[in-house]
VEXMARNU-192565 format. One line per 4 residues: number of its first residue (from 1); their letters; for each residue y negated, z negated, x negated of C-alpha. Coordinates in steps of 0.001 Angstrom, whole numbers. Layout:
BEGIN
NUM) A) Y/Z/X | ...
END
This chain:
BEGIN
1) MPAR) -58530/-45051/37121 | -61235/-45107/34495 | -60150/-44006/31047 | -61562/-47204/29483
5) MVPR) -59130/-49437/31456 | -55867/-48418/29742 | -57245/-48919/26133 | -58768/-52288/27173
9) LAIC) -55558/-53482/28591 | -53693/-52463/25494 | -56279/-53796/23053 | -56812/-57148/24800
13) LMIG) -53191/-58037/24839 | -51868/-56264/21682 | -54221/-58133/19448 | -52901/-61403/20729
17) VLVA) -49255/-60300/20255 | -49953/-59173/16710 | -51771/-62321/15788 | -48907/-64398/17322
21) GCGA) -46329/-62381/15525 | -47969/-62471/12156 | -48934/-66103/12087 | -51903/-67434/10102
25) GSSA) -49712/-68936/7328 | -46450/-70379/6585 | -47074/-73485/8676 | -48153/-71568/11839
29) PRLS) -45562/-70898/14558 | -44123/-67348/14446 | -43121/-65248/17413 | -39498/-64092/17122
33) ATAA) -38990/-60279/16766 | -37120/-60285/20085 | -39974/-62166/21909 | -42621/-59858/20335
37) RQLQ) -40677/-56688/21288 | -40276/-57956/24924 | -44022/-58734/25167 | -44873/-55268/23784
41) NDLT) -42558/-53669/26289 | -44113/-55588/29159 | -47620/-54407/27914 | -46353/-50753/27737
45) AART) -44982/-51068/31311 | -48354/-52481/32484 | -50161/-49612/30791 | -47736/-47042/32231
49) GAER) -48142/-48582/35748 | -51965/-48466/35403 | -51881/-44806/34217 | -49692/-43870/37221
53) HSRE) -52061/-45659/39578 | -49376/-48129/40561 | -51054/-51519/40962 | -47714/-53081/41935
57) AADA) -45955/-51866/38736 | -48917/-52942/36433 | -49046/-56415/38186 | -45261/-56861/37884
61) ALAR) -45369/-56067/34153 | -48286/-58327/33606 | -46369/-61113/35415 | -43417/-60584/33064
65) FAAG) -45788/-60740/30137 | -47208/-64002/31347 | -43672/-65444/31760 | -42920/-64273/28240
69) VRRA) -46022/-65981/26745 | -45181/-69190/28586 | -41616/-69096/27363 | -42679/-68389/23761
73) ARDG) -45217/-71151/23815 | -42603/-73601/25299 | -40193/-72601/22508 | -42765/-73414/19882
77) QLSR) -43234/-69778/18873 | -46994/-69644/19673 | -49807/-71997/18626 | -51998/-73406/21421
81) AVER) -54868/-71206/20193 | -52851/-68016/20310 | -51481/-68970/23694 | -55004/-69465/25024
85) RLED) -56121/-66070/23613 | -53160/-64374/25270 | -53898/-66108/28563 | -57564/-65042/28376
89) GLAQ) -56576/-61414/27691 | -53974/-61518/30509 | -56624/-62799/32918 | -58931/-60014/31850
93) ARRH) -56145/-57436/32181 | -55277/-58665/35719 | -58987/-58345/36699 | -59090/-54803/35365
97) VSLD) -55916/-53856/37191 | -57274/-55382/40450 | -60580/-53476/40144 | -59686/-50222/38333
101) VTTP) -56185/-49399/39409 | -56202/-47658/42757 | -53794/-45345/44493 | -55345/-41904/44324
105) TPPP) -56227/-40395/47629 | -54770/-36904/48221 | -57302/-34157/48424 | -58204/-33014/51908
109) STVA) -55964/-30315/53285 | -57490/-26840/53300 | -54776/-25503/55641 | -56033/-25524/59230
113) QTTP) -53798/-27364/61475 | -53026/-25543/64738 | -51541/-26938/67886 | -48564/-25045/69168
117) APAL) -49099/-23018/72351 | -47582/-24528/75460 | -44157/-23150/76383 | -44285/-20479/78969
121) TPPT) -42292/-21156/82157 | -41169/-18312/84359 | -43058/-17978/87573 | -41208/-19086/90682
125) PAQH) -41254/-16621/93590 | -43894/-17559/96002 | -42772/-18775/99328 | -44710/-17953/102468
129) PGEG) -45491/-20646/105030 | -42479/-21267/107217 | -40044/-19834/104668 | -37375/-22097/103490
133) PNHI) -33727/-21852/102262 | -32530/-21025/105894 | -35310/-18431/106704 | -34207/-15162/107933
137) PPGH) -36718/-12470/107324 | -37702/-10362/110403 | -35410/-7455/111073 | -32369/-9044/109437
141) AQHG) -29440/-10163/111517 | -27869/-13591/111337 | -24300/-14150/110366 | -21895/-12555/112781
145) DHGH) -24684/-10494/114362 | -24571/-7138/112729 | -27051/-5441/114965 | -24499/-4722/117846
149) QQGD) -25229/-5873/121218 | -22451/-7684/122823 | -22360/-7034/126363 | -19848/-7193/129056
153) GGG) -17315/-5012/127457 | -19144/-1861/128419 | -17362/1106/129020
END
């Protein structure tokens, strides 16, 4: 966020709050200390959100500030001229937030990403053609045939 944005936000709106709080004379409406403190807190929250590159936080704080200005005007604590100045400053601050407050992009990673090697699988014994689970290699006897010739009882 540009360095100029935060001071502009603070200056635009703080001047209006100070003018509203001081009043131009004894007959001008005066902003209560509680309302002035809440408006200042909302401005501080907007500035903090902007400094932290959080558009959502800045926008939410400015929305609270706008609601506070409307409430103070409705309660007769702000003259119409001061309310207009605050609304103008608020519109300007919202424009600055929408244009200048961006989420910082992380720097590109300098660590090379490697893909893991494929898992090794043990080789299976090669079977020759014609070999299967019941194959008897040449020269080996079948069950019950232990290499003896059965004849006629020989003698």
